[in-house]
C-alpha positions in Angstrom: 134.3 135.0 57.9 132.9 132.1 56.0 131.6 130.6 59.3 129.9 133.9 60.2 128.3 134.2 56.7 127.0 130.6 57.1 125.7 131.3 60.5 123.8 134.4 59.2 122.4 132.2 56.4 121.1 129.7 59.0 119.6 132.4 61.2 117.9 133.9 58.2 116.5 130.5 57.2 115.2 129.9 60.7 113.5 133.3 60.7 111.6 132.4 57.5 110.2 129.2 59.1 106.4 129.5 59.6 104.4 127.7 62.2 102.0 125.2 60.7 98.9 124.4 62.7 96.6 121.4 62.4 92.9 121.8 62.5 91.9 119.3 65.2 88.2 120.4 65.2 87.5 118.9 61.8 84.4 116.7 62.2 83.8 117.8 65.8 80.2 118.5 66.9 79.2 122.0 68.0 76.4 124.1 69.2 75.9 127.7 68.2 73.5 130.6 68.2 70.7 130.0 65.8 71.7 130.3 62.2 69.8 132.4 59.6 67.8 130.0 57.4 64.9 132.1 56.2 64.5 131.3 52.5 62.9 134.7 51.5 65.8 135.3 49.2 67.3 131.8 48.6 71.0 131.7 48.9 73.3 128.7 49.5 74.4 129.9 52.9 70.8 129.2 54.2 71.2 125.5 53.3 73.1 124.6 56.4 73.6 121.1 57.8 75.2 121.8 61.2 78.7 121.0 60.0 79.7 124.4 58.5 82.0 125.4 61.4 83.9 122.1 61.6 83.9 120.6 58.2 87.5 121.6 57.4 86.4 123.9 54.6 87.1 127.6 54.8 84.7 129.8 52.9 85.8 131.1 49.5 82.5 132.6 48.2 80.3 135.3 49.6 77.1 133.2 49.9 78.3 129.5 49.8 77.3 126.7 52.0 80.5 127.0 54.1 79.0 129.8 56.1 77.1 129.7 59.4 75.1 133.0 59.0 74.0 134.7 62.2 71.3 137.3 61.9 70.2 140.1 64.3 66.7 140.4 63.0 65.2 141.1 66.4 67.6 143.8 67.6 68.8 141.6 70.4 72.1 142.9 71.7 73.3 139.5 73.0 76.5 138.2 71.5 76.5 135.0 69.4 78.3 131.9 70.6 79.9 128.8 69.3 81.0 125.8 71.5 83.0 123.1 69.8 83.2 119.6 71.5 86.4 117.8 70.6 85.0 114.6 72.2 88.0 114.3 74.5 90.4 116.5 76.3 93.1 117.8 74.0 96.4 119.3 75.1 98.9 121.7 73.7 96.3 123.9 71.9 98.3 126.9 70.6 95.9 128.7 68.3 92.2 129.3 68.0 90.7 130.9 64.9 87.4 131.5 63.1 87.0 132.9 59.6 84.5 135.8 59.2 83.2 137.7 56.2 83.2 141.5 56.0 80.9 142.5 53.2 79.2 145.7 54.4 77.5 146.3 51.1 75.4 143.1 51.7 74.9 143.9 55.4 77.5 141.2 56.5 79.7 142.9 59.0 82.8 141.5 60.7 82.6 141.1 64.5 83.5 143.8 67.0 85.3 141.2 69.0 85.7 137.4 69.5 86.6 136.1 72.9 87.8 132.5 73.3 87.4 130.2 76.3 88.1 126.6 77.3 86.4 124.0 79.5 86.8 120.4 80.5 83.1 119.8 81.2 81.2 122.2 78.8 79.8 124.3 81.6 82.6 126.0 83.5 84.7 128.0 81.0 88.0 129.8 81.5 88.7 132.8 79.3 91.8 132.4 77.1 91.7 135.9 75.5 90.4 138.2 72.8 91.2 137.4 69.2 93.1 139.7 66.8 92.0 140.2 63.3 94.2 139.0 60.5 94.0 139.0 56.8 92.6 141.6 54.4 89.6 141.9 52.1 86.3 140.2 52.6 87.5 137.1 54.4 89.2 137.7 57.8 90.4 135.4 60.5 90.0 136.2 64.2 93.0 134.4 65.8 94.2 133.9 69.3 97.7 132.7 69.7 97.8 131.2 73.3 100.7 132.6 75.4 100.5 129.3 77.3 99.2 126.2 75.4 95.6 125.4 76.4 94.1 122.1 77.3 90.4 121.2 77.3 87.6 119.3 75.5 85.2 122.3 74.8 86.3 125.5 73.1 84.0 128.5 73.1 83.9 131.7 71.0 81.7 134.6 72.1 81.2 136.9 69.1 80.2 140.5 69.6 78.2 141.3 66.5 79.1 144.3 64.3 75.9 144.5 62.2 72.8 142.8 60.9 74.5 139.7 59.6 77.6 137.9 60.8 79.0 135.1 58.7 81.3 132.6 60.3 83.2 129.7 58.7 85.5 127.1 60.2 86.3 127.2 63.9 
């Protein structure tokens, strides 16, 4: 009986172990759909430096410099995109994630969907899957847990917009 109780204790401890992921995109270069930088109503999110999506900083404020703000001010129905270049092929990628803001009162609307893809050459992409939304409140993650670990140099997100503004932070 003591052995069984100990075994159940071990199994319970193993069930509580969480997977910890390392952000390998920190400092990586990327290209993305044009950000919103019009300074009609000056806010920090308009002061971008092209590092917002891979600087290792997840957004914690509604209008901070951690955001790459996309804006549909033309009524264009095209999705937004982000392509991260890891500089060399990486193996064993198990999770892809981007943080988005959902602040409908300010016209910032979470995406309808985010589809992730991978490429070795930056041109020919293979779809990995559609992300699932996680978290609650104004800051949400769109995660894809890869059923088979991915390998590649370039990782792409195609973001189907949900409204006028889409704010993304940290790919």
